[in-house]
Each structure stands twice: as structure tokens, then as C-alpha cells.
C-alpha positions as CSV (number, residue, x, y, z in Angstrom):
1,M,23.6,120.4,-84.6
2,S,24.0,123.2,-82.2
3,K,21.5,123.9,-79.4
4,R,21.8,127.6,-79.9
5,I,18.2,128.8,-80.3
6,S,17.2,132.0,-82.0
7,E,13.7,133.5,-81.6
8,I,11.7,134.1,-84.8
9,T,10.9,137.8,-85.0
10,K,8.5,139.9,-87.1
11,K,11.4,141.9,-88.4
12,Q,13.1,138.7,-89.6
13,V,10.1,137.3,-91.5
14,A,7.8,140.3,-92.4
15,G,9.8,141.3,-95.5
16,L,10.4,137.8,-96.9
17,L,7.7,137.9,-99.6
18,P,8.8,140.1,-102.5
19,K,6.5,142.9,-103.6
20,R,4.3,141.9,-106.5
21,P,5.1,143.5,-109.9
22,R,2.3,145.6,-111.5
23,D,2.0,143.1,-114.5
24,S,1.5,140.1,-112.2
25,H,-0.5,137.0,-113.1
26,K,-1.4,133.9,-111.2
27,G,1.3,131.9,-112.8
28,L,3.9,133.9,-111.0
29,F,2.7,132.7,-107.6
30,G,2.8,129.0,-107.9
31,T,0.6,126.0,-108.0
32,V,-0.3,124.0,-104.9
33,A,-2.0,120.7,-104.5
34,V,-3.4,119.5,-101.1
35,I,-4.0,115.8,-100.9
36,G,-6.1,114.0,-98.2
37,G,-9.7,113.9,-97.2
38,S,-10.8,110.3,-96.7
39,S,-14.4,109.7,-95.7
40,G,-15.4,112.0,-92.8
41,M,-12.2,114.0,-93.0
42,I,-12.8,116.2,-96.1
43,G,-12.5,119.4,-94.0
44,A,-8.8,119.0,-93.3
45,P,-7.5,119.4,-96.8
46,L,-10.1,122.0,-97.5
47,M,-8.9,124.2,-94.6
48,A,-5.3,123.8,-95.8
49,A,-6.2,124.6,-99.3
50,R,-8.2,127.7,-98.3
51,A,-5.2,128.9,-96.3
52,A,-2.9,128.4,-99.2
53,L,-5.2,130.4,-101.5
54,K,-5.8,133.2,-99.0
55,L,-2.1,133.5,-98.2
56,G,-1.2,134.2,-101.8
57,A,-0.7,131.0,-103.9
58,G,-1.6,131.5,-107.5
59,C,-3.6,128.3,-108.0
60,V,-4.7,125.7,-105.5
61,H,-5.9,122.2,-106.2
62,V,-7.4,119.8,-103.8
63,G,-7.2,116.0,-104.2
64,L,-9.8,114.2,-102.1
65,L,-9.9,110.5,-101.3
66,A,-13.5,110.2,-100.1
67,E,-15.9,108.6,-102.5
68,N,-18.6,111.1,-101.7
69,A,-16.3,114.1,-102.1
70,P,-17.8,117.3,-103.4
71,S,-16.9,118.6,-106.9
72,V,-16.8,122.2,-105.7
73,D,-16.1,124.0,-102.4
74,L,-19.1,126.2,-102.0
75,L,-17.3,128.4,-99.4
76,Q,-14.2,128.8,-101.6
77,P,-15.2,128.1,-105.3
78,E,-11.8,129.3,-106.4
79,L,-10.3,126.0,-105.3
80,M,-10.1,123.2,-108.0
81,L,-11.3,119.9,-106.6
82,H,-10.2,116.5,-108.0
83,S,-9.7,112.9,-107.1
84,A,-6.6,112.5,-105.1
85,S,-4.8,110.7,-107.9
86,D,-5.6,113.3,-110.5
87,A,-4.4,116.1,-108.2
88,L,-1.2,114.2,-107.4
89,H,-0.3,113.9,-111.1
90,L,-1.0,117.4,-112.3
91,S,1.4,118.4,-115.0
92,R,2.5,121.6,-113.3
93,L,2.9,121.5,-109.6
94,D,5.2,123.6,-107.4
95,V,4.1,122.4,-103.9
96,L,2.4,119.3,-102.7
97,A,1.0,119.1,-99.2
98,I,-0.2,115.7,-98.1
99,G,-1.6,114.1,-94.9
100,G,-4.6,116.0,-93.6
101,G,-7.5,113.4,-93.3
102,L,-5.5,111.0,-95.5
103,G,-6.2,107.9,-93.4
104,N,-3.9,104.9,-93.3
105,D,-5.4,102.3,-95.6
106,M,-3.8,100.9,-98.7
107,V,-5.1,103.7,-100.9
108,A,-3.7,106.3,-98.6
109,Q,-0.3,104.5,-98.4
110,K,-0.2,104.4,-102.2
111,M,-0.9,108.1,-102.4
112,F,1.9,108.8,-100.0
113,Y,4.3,106.6,-101.9
114,D,3.6,108.4,-105.1
115,A,4.0,111.8,-103.3
116,L,7.5,110.9,-102.3
117,H,8.3,110.6,-106.0
118,S,7.0,114.0,-106.8
119,K,9.4,116.7,-108.0
120,A,7.4,119.4,-106.2
121,A,8.3,120.7,-102.8
122,L,6.6,118.5,-100.2
123,I,4.9,119.2,-96.9
124,L,4.1,116.2,-94.7
125,D,1.5,116.5,-92.0
126,A,-0.8,114.3,-89.9
127,D,-1.5,110.9,-91.5
128,A,1.4,111.2,-93.9
129,L,3.7,111.3,-90.8
130,N,1.9,108.3,-89.3
131,I,2.4,106.3,-92.6
132,L,6.1,107.3,-92.7
133,A,6.9,106.5,-89.1
134,P,7.1,102.7,-89.1
135,R,8.4,102.1,-92.7
136,P,12.1,102.3,-93.3
137,E,11.7,101.9,-97.0
138,L,9.7,105.2,-97.0
139,H,12.5,106.9,-95.0
140,T,14.9,105.9,-97.7
141,L,12.7,107.4,-100.4
142,L,12.3,110.6,-98.5
143,L,16.1,110.9,-98.0
144,A,16.5,110.4,-101.8
145,R,14.3,113.3,-102.7
146,K,16.0,116.2,-104.5
147,S,13.3,118.8,-103.8
148,A,12.6,120.4,-100.4
149,T,10.6,118.7,-97.7
150,V,9.0,120.1,-94.6
151,L,7.7,117.9,-91.7
152,T,5.1,119.5,-89.4
153,P,4.5,117.0,-86.5
154,H,2.8,117.6,-83.2
155,P,4.4,115.8,-80.2
156,G,2.4,112.6,-80.7
157,E,3.4,112.4,-84.4
158,A,7.0,113.2,-83.4
159,A,7.0,110.4,-80.9
160,K,6.0,107.9,-83.7
161,L,8.7,109.2,-86.0
162,L,11.3,108.8,-83.3
163,A,9.9,105.5,-81.8
164,C,9.6,107.0,-78.3
165,S,6.9,108.3,-76.0
166,K,5.2,111.7,-76.3
167,E,6.4,112.3,-72.8
168,A,10.0,111.9,-74.0
169,I,9.4,114.4,-76.8
170,Q,8.0,117.0,-74.4
171,A,10.8,116.4,-71.9
172,D,13.4,117.6,-74.4
173,R,11.7,119.2,-77.4
174,V,15.0,120.7,-78.6
175,A,16.6,117.3,-78.8
176,A,13.5,115.9,-80.4
177,V,13.2,118.4,-83.3
178,Q,16.9,118.2,-84.0
179,K,16.8,114.4,-84.1
180,L,13.9,114.6,-86.6
181,A,15.8,117.0,-88.8
182,Q,18.8,114.8,-88.8
183,K,16.9,111.6,-89.3
184,F,14.9,112.8,-92.3
185,A,17.3,115.5,-93.6
186,C,14.7,118.2,-94.1
187,S,13.1,121.2,-92.5
188,V,11.0,120.5,-89.4
189,V,8.6,122.3,-87.2
190,L,7.7,120.7,-83.9
191,K,4.3,122.2,-83.1
192,G,3.0,123.2,-79.7
193,A,3.5,126.0,-77.2
194,D,6.8,127.7,-78.3
195,S,7.0,125.8,-81.6
196,L,10.5,124.8,-82.6
197,C,11.8,125.0,-86.1
198,V,15.0,123.5,-87.6
199,T,16.0,124.6,-91.0
200,S,17.5,122.3,-93.7
201,G,20.9,123.8,-92.7
202,G,20.5,122.8,-89.0
203,K,19.6,126.3,-87.6
204,L,17.3,126.1,-84.6
205,F,14.5,128.7,-84.0
206,V,11.8,129.1,-81.4
207,N,8.5,130.8,-82.1
208,K,6.9,132.9,-79.3
209,T,3.6,133.9,-81.0
210,G,0.4,132.0,-80.3
211,N,-1.8,131.3,-77.3
212,P,-4.0,128.7,-75.7
213,G,-7.1,129.9,-77.7
214,M,-5.5,128.1,-80.7
215,S,-6.1,124.7,-79.1
216,S,-8.8,123.7,-81.6
217,A,-9.2,121.4,-84.6
218,G,-7.7,122.4,-87.9
219,M,-4.9,124.7,-86.8
220,G,-2.3,122.4,-88.1
221,D,-4.1,122.1,-91.5
222,V,-4.0,125.9,-91.8
223,L,-0.3,126.1,-90.9
224,T,0.4,123.5,-93.6
225,G,-1.5,125.6,-96.2
226,M,0.3,128.7,-95.2
227,I,3.7,127.0,-95.6
228,A,2.6,125.7,-99.0
229,A,1.5,129.2,-100.1
230,F,4.8,130.8,-99.2
231,I,6.9,128.2,-101.0
232,A,4.7,128.5,-104.0
233,Q,5.4,132.3,-104.1
234,G,9.1,131.6,-104.3
235,L,10.4,131.4,-100.7
236,T,12.7,128.7,-99.7
237,A,11.1,125.9,-97.6
238,D,13.1,127.2,-94.6
239,N,11.9,130.8,-94.9
240,A,8.3,129.7,-95.8
241,M,8.2,127.6,-92.6
242,L,9.6,130.4,-90.4
243,L,7.2,133.0,-91.8
244,A,4.2,130.7,-91.6
245,V,4.8,129.6,-88.1
246,H,5.3,133.1,-86.8
247,L,2.4,134.6,-88.7
248,H,0.1,131.7,-87.7
249,G,0.7,132.4,-84.1
250,A,0.5,136.2,-84.6
251,A,-2.9,135.8,-86.2
252,G,-4.1,133.8,-83.1
253,D,-2.7,136.6,-80.9
254,A,-4.6,139.2,-82.9
255,L,-7.8,137.3,-82.4
256,A,-7.2,137.0,-78.6
257,E,-6.6,140.7,-78.5
258,Q,-10.1,141.1,-80.0
259,G,-11.5,139.1,-77.1
260,V,-11.7,135.7,-78.8
261,A,-10.0,133.6,-76.2
262,V,-12.4,130.7,-76.3
263,G,-14.0,129.4,-79.5
264,M,-11.2,130.5,-81.9
265,T,-11.3,128.5,-85.1
266,A,-8.7,127.6,-87.7
267,S,-10.8,129.4,-90.3
268,D,-10.7,132.6,-88.1
269,V,-6.9,132.3,-88.0
270,T,-6.7,132.0,-91.8
271,V,-8.5,135.3,-92.3
272,W,-6.5,137.2,-89.7
273,A,-3.2,135.8,-91.0
274,R,-4.1,137.2,-94.5
275,W,-4.9,140.6,-92.9
276,L,-1.7,140.7,-90.9
277,L,0.4,139.6,-93.8
278,N,-0.9,142.5,-95.9
279,Q,-0.2,144.9,-93.0
280,W,3.4,143.6,-92.8
281,Q,3.8,143.9,-96.5
């Protein structure tokens, strides 16, 4: 792949989502399932699911692994909560996001194995990437998928996927993200300052939105939910990734401009991303 890097711009991504027809209904905007949430980690899939809902997905399901998982999200009761297995095997599913708070035990590994067989578009984050990294047989299953897949590693996860050090990833982030895209034959965003995106066709993009205030828990979960929302609404995985990455950072920048440089939360970014998207529309 070429090392020619294009910068993602607002002009490029702002108009990607089509205008909604007057006679719209939720079925037109896709069904998302978010799988994860082992004991003590329920917040990760909930943040991703809330982001998917608030960025426009028609229906959002959450599959939780924890035995003490709630049956309703009191902060977002529009979400439909299930066991992880039930959510994974929904009859109609357009996008499946898996990994946030998933864990790495045998149950989590079985969930991930089943997810690789899903016909839905797939977004892999966090523990899904950690499960994938050391197992060549899962690489083979991923490569055999017919539907779109997006990987969303931070440098530490990228290092595991490429069997190298995090320092090596950071020393040449361009080479790293391109190797990931080649190795797994899918769309990839390597997160961090100046996130790098490689499309399924090999085009390389850098994102310049975002700021240090976004260095807090849950930001990656929100990005995963945003990508899921945009795929559910009909965007290609590549365009969904580019729009989500740029908008995610822009929402953080909008918060910083309001004086929230310290204490910015992922939930704050979700709300501002929704507001900005509607202004762009």
C-alpha cells in the first residue's frame, strides 16, 4: 500500500449520511448489537450502545456477559438488554460490535468465535482484539468473512496483533496501520493523537481532530458505537469509520472550546457528537 496520506476533512465526511425521508421508520436505520460487559465491565458496552443510538441507529441491542447484568439501562431505556448469547443470535442484525469489557475467559472466546461467523458487519475493539491476536485459526476465520470488518486498536492492542512492542508501533504508526490492514484484510483505525485510518481498499488517512482532554476511559467505546451507527444507517464500513473518527475528535474539540479541558468524559463526547452531526447535516 502507498504511504500517501490524506487528511480527513469535515467537507469530505459531513454529507455522507443521506437525508432522512419524511416517511421514515426505525427499520430504515439498521439494527446494532453490542456484545461485552463481563463482571465489573458493564459500562463499556453500554457506552458504545448509547453512542450507537444517539448517532442514529434505528434499534440497538446490548448483550452482556456479567451474571449480575441489569435488565434495563435506566439512563437509556431505549436500549434492549439481553444475555450476550441472545444478542449475538438475533434474527435481524446489521452491525455487531464486540470487545468492550468482554474479558478473555472461555465464554468470551466462544462469543468471539461465534461473532466471526456472523453475517453482520463486524467491529472489533478491546478484548476482541486481544483474543484475536495470538490465535492463527481466528485470523483465518476473519479473513474468510464476506461482510465488512473494522478493527479499532490503540497502540497496545496493535502491538499484540503484530507481535511487536508498543514502542515499535509508535515509532512508525503508518507502517503499523498498513500492516494491520494487510494482515487482516479489513478497515483499520489506529487510535491515538492523529489517528490513522486505512480503508478496505488500502487508502490511508490521518485525522487531525481531537485533543488531550479526551484521554479518559470509554472514549474508544464511544467511537465503536459511532462507527456501528453509521454502518447501520447505510454507510460503507470505510465511510462510517472516517466519519466517526473525525466527528469523535471534533466533539472533543467542541468541548475543549467550551472550557472542558480536564474532566471530559466519553458520555460528554457522545452528546456533543450528536449535536455536531445534526449541525453538519
